[in-house]
N, C-alpha and C positions, 0 to 999 in steps of 0.2 A: 659564541652559539653558531651550531650549524644549521644551514640550512634547512628547513623545510622540506620532508619529501611527501607531497600529500597527493594522491588518487582519487580518480572519479571513475565509479564502476557503474557504466548502465547498459542494462540488459537490453538486449536490440532486439525490437518490436514485440516486448513480452508478452502481451497477451494472444497476440495473433500465435507467437512461437510455444506458447506453452501449450494452448488449443490445438495444433499440429503434432505435439507428442499423443494426445488421444485419436487423431487422425492422421497418420502417416502413409495414407495414400494420395493425401491432399500436398503435399511438402512441393512438388510443379506446377500447383496453380496457383492462380491469384485467389487470395482469400482475405476476408475480411471479417472481425469479431463484431457482432452486431447485438442491441436490445432487439430483441423478438418483438415480430410486428403483433404478435397477437397478447405479450404483455406491454403493448402501448408504448413503446419505446423503438420504434422503426430508425435508429440511427447508427452510424458507422462509430464502433467505438475502439478498434483498431485496423491495423491492415498489416501482411505479409511486404518482402519487397517487392513482388512478384507487383501486388496488386498497386503498390505506389509509384508502380512506374507507369502504370496505366492513369494517373492523378487522382487517383481515389485518396479522400480527403479523412482524418478525423472529424466527426462529430458532422455528418452530413447526411443528409435523409437516404434509405436504401435505394430508395428508386433513380437518385440522383448516380450514385456511385454505379449502378447497373447499366447507365446510362453511357460512362463512360468504359467501362467493361462487361460487355454481355455473359463473360462465361464466369463473374465474379461467383464464390460459390462461399456462403454467410452463414457461420459458427453461432453461436449460442452463447453468453460468455458464463465461464465456469471459474468462479470468484472466490469459493473454499479452494480449487487449485492453484490459482494464481496467489495465494495470501501462503500457502505449501512451499512452492519454488521460490517466492522470496525468502524465507525463513532457511531454506537450505542453501541458499545463494547466501548469504549474512554467515551460516554456519563455516560457510570453505573461507569468507574472506577474516573469519575472525582466527583462524589458522594462522594468519601471516600478523595479527597485530589486535590488540583488545580497542583500539580508539576507531570505531565502526560509526558514523554518525547517517542513520538514514537519511533520504530527501524523495518521498513516495517509497512505492512500493517497489518499484524497478530500479531505484539507483542509490548509491552511496557513496560517501566518502571517506577514506581511510589515510589514517597518517600513519604512514611504513618509516617515517625519521629512525625509530628506533630498532626498526628488524632487520637491517642491512649486514649488520653480520652472520645473520641464520641463512638470510634468502638473498643477498645481492641487491645491487642498485635496485630504483627506483622501478627502471622498464622492466630489469629484470624478474622482480617480485609482479608487475603486469601482466607478464607473459604466463607466468606461475599461476595466476588465479584465470588467467583467460583461458587456459588448457586444463584445467582443473572443471571450471562452468562446462565446458563444452565433453568433456570426457564424463563427467558425474550426472550432468541434469539434462545433457542434448540440446544445450540453449549457446546462443552465442552473445558476446559482450564487449562493448567497446569501452577503454581505458583512455582516459587522461591524466598523464604523469606531469605534474610539477609542482612549483614552490608556494602554491597559496590553492583556497579552494575555489576560486573564480575561475584560473588559467588552467584547473583540472578540472571544473565542467568545461570547459570551451574546448579544451583538447579531446574530449571524448564526443565530442558532437561534431571535430571536425572531419573525423573519417568511421566511418560506420558502413556495413557492420563487421565482426570479426575481427577489431583493429586497437592497434595499442600507438599515440601522437604523444610525445614529449613535448613540452613548453619549457623554454630555460628563461633565464635571464638574459642571456645572452640571443635569443631569436623571436622572443613575443613578439618586438616590433614585428620583425617580418613575418611572421605567421600568423599574428591578429589584427593589428594596425587598420589593417585595407579591408576589416569583416563587418557588415552593416551596424550599425549600433545597437539593433535591435537584439544582436547574440548575444549581448552581454549579459551578464546574470543581475536579475533583478527591473531591465529596462523592457516594460510592457509597452503595450500598443499606445496607449495614451503618451507615456512619457516619450517614445520613441517620435512619436509625430511631434510634441512639442522643440523638441530637439531639432528633428529635420527642421521645422521653424526659424531656426537661425543658421541653419544650414549646418548641423553636426549631422554628416551622413554617416559614417566613420565612426569604429571605435579610436581610431588614431586622431579623429577632429576633435573629440572632446578634451583630449588632452592640452589643445593651445587654446581652449575657454578660459576666460577670466574670471575665478571664483565668484565674486559679485555679480555675473549675468548670470552664472548656473542657480545661483543661492536665491535670486531675484524670481527665474523660472521655475525651479524645481523645490526648492528651499534646500534644506543642507543633503537631502538626498542628492541634489545637482553633484554638488564637492566630492560626496562619497564613492556614485559611481565614477567622478574622474580620477579617483584615485584607484579605483576596480581597476583601469584604463591604463595603468603607470604602471598596474602591478604591486600595489600598497598594499592590496588586501591582508591583514597578519589574523584574521579570526580563526580561532582555533575549531579542530576536530571535535563535536561532542558526541561520545556517545550516550546511550538511553542509560540512565543510573536510577534508582529509585524514585527521585522527585518524577522521571519519564513516567512513570507506571499509570497505566490508565484511570481514569475517576468512575468511568463506569462500561460495561462492556455490554453490547448487544447485536443483534439482528435481524434485521424486518424483510418481506417479503412481499412482493406483488407478483399474481399468480396469473396463468391466463385464463384461467376461469376461478370467478368469484366463490370464495368461502360460503358455504351456506347452513351448514352446523357447525356443532361443539367439537364432533368427534374430527372432523379435519382442521382445526387448528387445535387439538391436543397432540396431534402427530406430527405437527409443525414447530409445536412447542415443546417438543422431546427433542428433534431433531437440534431445536434454538440450541435448549441446554444445554446440551453435548458437547458443543463448540463452546457455549460461555463457562461449559465448565473446563473443559482441557485448557483454556485462555486463562481462567483464573487459577490454574494450577502452575502453569507457566509463568506466572507471576507473583507466586505467592500470594495472594491475594482469596478474601473471603467477601461473600455477599450479605451486605447485612439487611438487605432489600431487592424489591421487584418491580420492575415499571413495564407494562404493555401498552403498545402503539396499536390504534385499530383507523382505518381507515374506510368510510362506507360508500357503496355502489355511486353515492350521490355525492364524495366525495369530502364528506364530513368527517374534518380526521379528529378522533380523541384521544386521550392517555389518561391511563391510573397507577397508580404506583403506592405503596404498603411496604411500612419498615417490620422489621422482627425481634425479638430478643435473643436469637438465638442466631450466627452468620453460619452461612456455609458455602462448600465450593464442590455440593452434590448436585450431578446434573439432575436426577428424578426430582431431588427436592425443590431445586429452583425450577421444574418445569411444572410441577404441582402446587407451587406458590402461582407463580404466574397464571397457569389454567383457572385455580380458583378466582383468584383476583379479575379472572376474564369474565367468568361466569356470574359472579355477583356483579358486572356493572353490565353486562350485555346479553340481551335474548334474540338476535338476530329477526329483528323488527325489521331489517334490511341485508342484503348481500353484502358479504365485504373483500373489497378491492384486495386489501394488505393488514396485514398483521406482523407485529412484533414485537421481541423479550428482549428486556435488557435488563443486567446485575447493577444495582445499585449499590449506594451507602459502602464502598469498598473500603476493608478493612487489612492488616498485614494482619492479624492475629485471630482467631477464630474465639466468637464469644458464646458461650454456652448457659440456658436457663435453667441450671439444674433442678428448679423446683417442676420442671415440665418431665421428670424421668417418673412422677407418678402416673401418668400418664402414657408413658413411652414414648413421649414423641423426641426426646432428644438421643434418648437410644436408640430409637430405630433409625436416626438420621445418622449418629455416631455410624452403625452397623451399615450404611449406604456408603459411608464418604470408604469406608475399609476396601469396599468391594471396588468402586470406581477407584479408588485408589491402583488397585489391582490391574484393572480396565485401562486405565491411563498407561499406564507402563506400559501393556502389549502394544495400545495405539499406538505410544510414541514409537516403539521398535518397530513395529511390522506393517505401521500405515493406520492411516483413519479407518479405511473397510476393512479393518480385520476385524473389526468386533461390533456390531450394528444389533441395534435393539430388534428384535422381532414386529414389533407393531410398525417399526420404519419400514422393514423390510417391505 
């Protein structure tokens, strides 16, 4: 059996890098993506390499980041664009192998063992991907190349940004065993603290530990971590499958200004429903119900849901169902801080209540879906902003 060739691809400073694509004049300045103070989330979500050199850290309050870096430029998060670029990157990975396992929005493992005849060895494939990402997306990526997933992940962390690091069976002790134990995958702060308490400071240290001691300290996870350090991880790269399809699809928003009337909610639901509809189509799913989430200005959270005889992937139908459910259950006794819409009871086949044809409902939904199938194809080809509803604009 041939040795596996696993890549771990990590998009560098992902949120900040994507945000800078839309703000190219800021590329030479310290930049942080932040939750907007107006939106009650005044913390750093991500930062670029320049800001990192000033000591700006993720999750710290904006005012602390600006104490470290007075010239720090703060940008709002653009989550839809992050999702879009994440999917674009994954499409590039899929050119080289169908064994792609996402690990968060900006990281993926790839098993390229069967791709070497077409694309070269692991390092060559990594560099091809790195160049594709840079040329096509304007982003940089760090890639770890190794014989297992744990070491591939460590490799992508060793050199950033825009780099390829190869970890082999011959060099892993030299390259990895001097690193802090906290660098090893799945070793969190508490686990590292417990290991430090018995003198385990580095990845190499844990390989000298007795299994009984590790089992007593951390349970079976302790022995598993030792196996990782010895290069004995054999976990496969698991691509997304039918079983990985979402159980529900939704979006929630907290605006800088509270919602005060139905018209504002309707516009938001229309925009949410379009995104939900696109995701349903991507996964070949239909929604058998909707769920509405609200949080009042007094921070009271309420949720309402309803199932239907007909399932749908139509944006306008999902928006209407959500809005009707909202109006049935809320009358704006007080403003709303956030609202959300979610498609639930997802099915792989469409269900239609044919008796409703007497009233035209099923016929209208079928007509909506035919139109939206065409809209979806246009948006998929030319981008999400190529067609927008007039109400949203």
